[in-house]
C-alpha positions in Angstrom: 0.0 0.0 0.0 0.8 3.6 0.3 2.9 3.2 3.5 5.3 1.0 1.5 5.8 3.6 -1.3 6.8 6.0 1.4 9.6 3.6 2.3 11.2 4.2 -1.0 13.3 7.4 -1.5 14.5 8.6 -4.9 17.0 11.5 -5.2 18.8 13.4 -8.0 16.7 12.0 -10.9 18.1 13.5 -14.1 18.6 13.0 -17.8 20.6 14.9 -20.4 19.0 17.3 -22.8 18.6 15.7 -26.2 19.5 17.0 -29.7 16.7 17.4 -32.3 16.7 14.0 -34.0 17.4 12.0 -30.8 14.8 9.5 -29.9 16.4 7.9 -26.8 17.5 9.1 -23.4 19.0 7.6 -20.3 17.6 8.5 -16.9 19.7 8.3 -13.7 18.9 8.5 -10.0 19.7 7.2 -6.5 17.1 5.0 -5.0 16.8 3.5 -1.5 14.2 1.3 0.1 13.9 0.9 3.9 12.8 -2.7 3.4 14.0 -5.4 0.9 12.4 -4.7 -2.4 12.9 -4.7 -6.2 12.5 -2.1 -8.9 10.4 -4.0 -11.5 9.2 -1.4 -13.9 9.2 2.2 -15.1 6.5 4.3 -16.8 6.3 7.9 -18.1 3.8 9.9 -20.0 6.6 10.9 -22.4 6.7 7.5 -24.1 5.3 4.0 -23.8 8.8 2.6 -24.3 10.6 2.8 -20.9 12.9 0.0 -19.8 15.4 -0.8 -17.0 18.9 -1.4 -18.4 22.3 -2.3 -17.1 25.8 -1.9 -18.6 28.1 -4.9 -18.2 31.4 -5.9 -19.6 31.1 -8.9 -21.9 34.3 -10.1 -23.5 35.9 -6.7 -23.0 33.0 -4.8 -24.5 30.5 -2.6 -22.7 27.0 -3.9 -23.5 23.7 -2.5 -22.6 20.9 -4.9 -22.0 17.3 -4.8 -20.6 16.7 -6.4 -17.2 13.4 -7.2 -15.6 14.3 -6.1 -12.1 16.9 -4.5 -9.8 17.3 -5.6 -6.2 16.9 -2.9 -3.6 18.5 -4.2 -0.4 17.1 -2.7 2.8 18.7 0.6 3.7 21.2 0.5 0.8 21.3 3.3 -1.8 21.4 1.9 -5.3 22.9 4.2 -7.9 21.5 4.4 -11.4 24.2 6.2 -13.3 26.0 6.4 -16.6 27.9 3.1 -17.1 25.7 1.2 -14.7 22.0 0.7 -14.1 19.8 3.2 -15.9 16.3 3.7 -17.3 16.1 4.0 -21.1 13.4 6.0 -22.8 12.8 5.1 -26.4 10.6 6.7 -29.1 10.8 10.2 -27.6 8.2 12.3 -29.3 10.1 15.5 -28.9 13.3 17.1 -27.8 14.1 17.3 -24.1 15.1 20.9 -23.3 17.6 21.7 -20.6 15.8 23.1 -17.5 12.5 21.3 -18.0 11.3 18.4 -16.0 9.0 15.4 -16.5 7.3 12.7 -14.4 8.5 9.1 -14.1 6.8 6.4 -12.2 8.9 3.6 -10.7 7.1 0.3 -9.9 8.5 -1.2 -6.8 7.7 -4.7 -5.5 8.0 -5.6 -1.8 9.2 -8.9 -0.3 5.6 -10.2 -0.2 5.0 -9.4 -3.8 3.0 -6.2 -3.2 3.6 -3.5 -5.8 3.5 0.3 -5.4 4.3 3.2 -7.7 6.8 5.8 -6.7 6.4 9.2 -8.5 9.7 10.8 -9.4 10.4 14.2 -11.0 13.2 14.0 -13.6 15.3 17.1 -14.2 16.6 17.7 -17.7 20.2 18.8 -17.4 22.5 20.3 -20.0 23.9 18.2 -22.9 27.1 17.6 -21.0 25.2 16.4 -17.9 25.9 19.5 -15.8 23.1 20.9 -13.8 21.1 23.9 -15.3 21.5 27.0 -13.2 18.2 28.4 -12.3 17.8 32.1 -13.1 16.7 34.1 -10.1 
């Protein structure tokens, strides 16, 4: 239920701005669950095509592949970052502009199999991944 969703904390969710013809984007964040759980899905209004991916070395080559779940051990921060776990968005309908934000929902499954959705706000950073300075 809702109490469980409150046990999952997500910080620093971000993606890079995209260039005009770009249809894919990687989303990164830090996630921590107070109880053993698993991240089992991602959804966003931006596109129907959102997947959980990991980077791994295979025969000396970095390969990206889709995975069905990521373990969230109790009390441990799991980092989704370039070169590691990340969320891939495909078929983007438009360019992502630096400084904007969009909503992402993470589907988390608890030890008993119960599922809850965690709402996350993703900040779109500059093309180089640096944070956008807010104009006062």
